[in-house]
N, CA, C and O of each residue as an XYZ file, in Angstrom:
296
protein
N     -37.830     -1.933     12.758
C     -37.135     -2.964     11.801
C     -38.089     -4.000     11.541
O     -38.877     -4.395     12.401
N     -38.028     -4.504     10.226
C     -38.944     -5.503      9.807
C     -38.151     -6.857     10.125
O     -36.931     -7.004     10.205
N     -39.148     -7.789     10.281
C     -38.721     -9.216     10.700
C     -37.967     -9.782      9.715
O     -36.989    -10.476      9.990
N     -38.362     -9.531      8.447
C     -37.614    -10.026      6.988
C     -37.663     -9.006      6.027
O     -38.584     -8.201      5.887
N     -36.538     -9.082      5.313
C     -36.212     -8.127      4.276
C     -36.351     -8.826      2.908
O     -35.910     -9.974      2.868
N     -36.852     -8.361      1.866
C     -36.828     -8.930      0.565
C     -35.603     -8.439     -0.250
O     -35.665     -7.361     -0.841
N     -34.595     -9.141     -0.285
C     -33.162     -8.963     -0.856
C     -33.274     -9.042     -2.256
O     -32.327     -8.534     -2.856
N     -34.257     -9.585     -3.019
C     -34.453     -9.767     -4.474
C     -34.695     -8.393     -4.905
O     -34.185     -8.142     -5.996
N     -35.363     -7.383     -4.323
C     -35.936     -6.103     -4.808
C     -34.750     -5.392     -4.682
O     -34.799     -4.366     -5.361
N     -33.656     -5.536     -4.056
C     -32.534     -4.569     -3.654
C     -31.716     -4.432     -4.887
O     -31.316     -5.376     -5.568
N     -31.488     -3.073     -5.130
C     -30.642     -2.620     -6.485
C     -29.165     -2.750     -5.759
O     -28.824     -2.440     -4.618
N     -28.372     -3.360     -6.920
C     -26.957     -3.474     -6.540
C     -26.213     -2.267     -6.992
O     -26.729     -1.508     -7.812
N     -25.086     -2.060     -6.525
C     -24.488     -0.743     -6.901
C     -22.980     -1.086     -6.612
O     -22.679     -1.949     -5.788
N     -22.027     -0.361     -7.338
C     -20.568     -0.682     -7.145
C     -20.062     -0.035     -6.030
O     -20.479      1.065     -5.665
N     -19.052     -0.751     -5.383
C     -18.382     -0.210     -4.294
C     -17.633      1.006     -4.631
O     -16.822      1.057     -5.556
N     -17.938      2.016     -3.828
C     -17.313      3.278     -4.016
C     -15.814      3.415     -3.583
O     -15.039      4.309     -3.923
N     -15.563      2.346     -2.764
C     -14.019      2.401     -2.253
C     -13.253      1.365     -3.010
O     -12.056      1.313     -2.728
N     -13.657      0.595     -3.843
C     -13.039     -0.350     -4.770
C     -11.649      0.188     -5.242
O     -10.606     -0.451     -5.104
N     -11.731      1.372     -5.788
C     -10.477      1.906     -6.288
C      -9.388      2.220     -5.376
O      -8.237      2.372     -5.787
N      -9.748      2.333     -4.021
C      -8.808      2.494     -3.179
C      -8.396      1.231     -2.244
O      -7.775      1.350     -1.188
N      -8.824      0.045     -2.780
C      -8.385     -1.146     -2.241
C      -6.949     -1.484     -2.551
O      -6.482     -1.041     -3.600
N      -6.171     -2.242     -1.734
C      -4.958     -2.332     -1.857
C      -4.675     -3.760     -2.588
O      -5.447     -4.670     -2.285
N      -3.763     -4.005     -3.411
C      -3.460     -5.172     -3.941
C      -2.228     -5.755     -3.552
O      -1.171     -5.123     -3.527
N      -2.372     -7.210     -3.181
C      -1.117     -7.731     -2.636
C      -0.106     -8.083     -3.879
O      -0.421     -8.511     -4.989
N       1.073     -7.810     -3.423
C       2.246     -8.078     -4.232
C       3.267     -8.808     -3.667
O       3.323     -8.897     -2.440
N       4.115     -9.365     -4.397
C       5.285    -10.014     -3.738
C       6.496     -9.281     -4.196
O       6.696     -9.208     -5.409
N       7.281     -8.759     -3.406
C       8.608     -7.933     -3.761
C       9.799     -8.590     -2.939
O       9.662     -9.108     -1.831
N      10.828     -8.504     -3.552
C      12.166     -9.045     -3.000
C      12.809     -7.860     -2.501
O      13.336     -7.098     -3.311
N      12.836     -7.576     -1.107
C      13.494     -6.430     -0.588
C      14.819     -6.898      0.203
O      14.865     -8.046      0.645
N      15.738     -6.137      0.353
C      16.938     -6.449      1.139
C      16.659     -6.479      2.609
O      15.766     -5.791      3.103
N      17.379     -7.232      3.267
C      17.187     -7.420      4.788
C      17.294     -5.997      5.473
O      16.426     -5.663      6.280
N      18.335     -5.164      5.166
C      18.593     -3.847      5.611
C      17.509     -2.975      5.485
O      17.208     -2.153      6.349
N      16.804     -3.164      4.232
C      15.532     -2.203      4.069
C      14.412     -2.875      4.866
O      13.586     -2.064      5.285
N      14.226     -3.878      5.112
C      13.084     -4.300      5.960
C      13.296     -3.993      7.332
O      12.312     -3.711      8.015
N      14.610     -4.007      7.919
C      14.863     -3.774      9.120
C      14.759     -2.209      9.538
O      14.372     -1.793     10.630
N      15.166     -1.477      8.494
C      14.957      0.020      8.553
C      13.455      0.306      8.711
O      13.071      1.031      9.628
N      12.600     -0.243      7.843
C      11.267      0.258      7.995
C      10.589     -0.308      9.135
O       9.702      0.342      9.688
N      10.938     -1.525      9.566
C      10.451     -2.087     10.833
C      10.823     -1.312     12.250
O      10.079     -1.313     13.231
N      11.898     -0.758     12.190
C      12.337      0.031     13.167
C      11.560      1.354     13.277
O      11.078      1.740     14.341
N      11.466      2.020     12.126
C      10.781      3.226     11.866
C       9.295      2.865     12.272
O       8.696      3.626     13.032
N       8.695      1.743     11.794
C       7.376      1.429     11.957
C       7.146      1.172     13.650
O       6.070      1.461     14.175
N       7.977      0.751     14.217
C       7.742      0.411     15.659
C       7.718      1.700     16.395
O       6.931      1.868     17.326
N       8.553      2.617     16.011
C       8.736      3.971     16.741
C       7.298      4.700     16.531
O       6.772      5.465     17.340
N       6.795      4.314     15.319
C       5.438      5.320     14.910
C       4.255      4.570     15.461
O       3.203      5.162     15.701
N       4.433      3.043     15.705
C       3.249      2.543     15.997
C       2.361      1.920     14.850
O       1.169      1.639     14.977
N       3.022      1.771     13.854
C       2.206      1.219     12.677
C       2.866      0.034     12.094
O       4.053     -0.177     12.344
N       2.174     -0.761     11.326
C       2.672     -1.910     10.681
C       3.769     -1.390      9.511
O       3.555     -0.434      8.765
N       4.813     -2.096      9.506
C       5.995     -1.718      8.638
C       5.495     -1.696      7.046
O       5.956     -0.925      6.204
N       4.570     -2.590      6.825
C       4.178     -2.603      5.414
C       3.200     -1.294      5.113
O       3.248     -0.747      4.011
N       2.344     -0.843      6.120
C       1.788      0.316      5.831
C       2.718      1.497      5.862
O       2.437      2.504      5.211
N       3.741      1.428      6.539
C       4.802      2.464      6.497
C       5.379      2.385      5.113
O       5.252      3.424      4.466
N       5.936      1.469      4.562
C       6.245      1.354      3.253
C       5.338      1.987      2.047
O       5.708      2.671      1.092
N       4.013      1.531      2.407
C       3.112      1.965      1.440
C       2.799      3.500      1.568
O       2.444      4.117      0.564
N       2.929      4.150      2.826
C       2.904      5.387      3.056
C       4.112      6.234      2.327
O       3.942      7.278      1.696
N       5.161      5.677      2.510
C       6.345      6.261      1.799
C       6.259      6.395      0.314
O       6.459      7.446     -0.294
N       5.896      5.059     -0.309
C       5.803      5.121     -1.730
C       4.612      6.024     -2.120
O       4.612      6.561     -3.228
N       3.630      6.205     -1.280
C       2.423      7.105     -1.748
C       3.032      8.658     -1.665
O       2.612      9.554     -2.397
N       3.952      8.827     -0.791
C       4.649     10.196     -0.699
C       5.483     10.482     -1.849
O       5.569     11.597     -2.362
N       6.113      9.415     -2.249
C       7.006      9.621     -3.567
C       6.185      9.864     -4.767
O       6.642     10.579     -5.659
N       4.995      9.324     -4.873
C       4.122      9.530     -5.905
C       3.470     11.039     -5.724
O       3.391     11.697     -6.761
N       3.038     11.593     -4.610
C       2.682     12.633     -4.402
C       3.692     14.005     -4.611
O       3.298     15.136     -4.896
N       4.958     13.621     -4.410
C       5.985     14.605     -4.645
C       6.716     14.461     -5.778
O       7.728     15.140     -5.957
N       6.269     13.533     -6.694
C       6.771     13.331     -8.061
C       8.174     12.761     -8.025
O       8.927     12.857     -8.994
N       8.458     12.261     -7.074
C      10.174     11.799     -6.894
C      10.457     10.866     -7.987
O       9.676      9.993     -8.367
N      11.589     11.094     -8.457
C      12.171     10.203     -9.432
C      13.575      9.858     -9.086
O      14.361     10.754     -8.777
N      13.944      8.568     -9.121
C      15.249      8.081     -8.743
C      16.295      8.096    -10.043
O      15.906      7.661    -11.127
N      17.461      8.550     -9.898
C      18.552      8.513    -10.932
C      19.257      7.124    -10.735
O      19.686      6.729     -9.651
N      19.318      6.474    -11.851
C      19.975      5.112    -11.743
C      21.111      5.194    -12.764
O      20.874      5.381    -13.958
N      22.296      5.058    -12.298
C      23.344      5.076    -13.350
C      24.177      3.961    -13.104
O      24.725      3.930    -12.003
N      24.396      3.005    -13.926
C      25.235      1.792    -13.847
C      26.639      2.154    -14.514
O      26.847      2.632    -15.629
N      27.601      1.766    -13.451
C      28.902      1.902    -13.792
C      29.291      0.736    -14.804
O      28.857     -0.402    -14.622
N      30.129      1.052    -15.885
C      30.586      0.044    -16.825
C      32.014     -0.394    -16.317
O      32.908      0.345    -15.906
N      32.021     -1.773    -16.442
C      33.236     -2.362    -16.014
C      34.263     -2.355    -17.106
O      33.993     -2.605    -18.280
N      35.469     -2.052    -16.649
C      36.712     -2.117    -17.803
C      37.665     -3.279    -17.592
O      38.614     -3.446    -18.357
């Protein structure tokens, strides 16, 4: 190894993993939802936020769509 390196000659390049980085978001989740995922995460030995991310990623992979129908009041 050299004692010193000349970093000025070093060529820069884009981070190949930049597209896979996670973006922090703020979400309002029900307490029951949080407790559900925390319990599952504890059993699996992973952080609950990672488990939620894995579940949502699986929804994308399986092309799951939710059916929402609002009941009208009379």
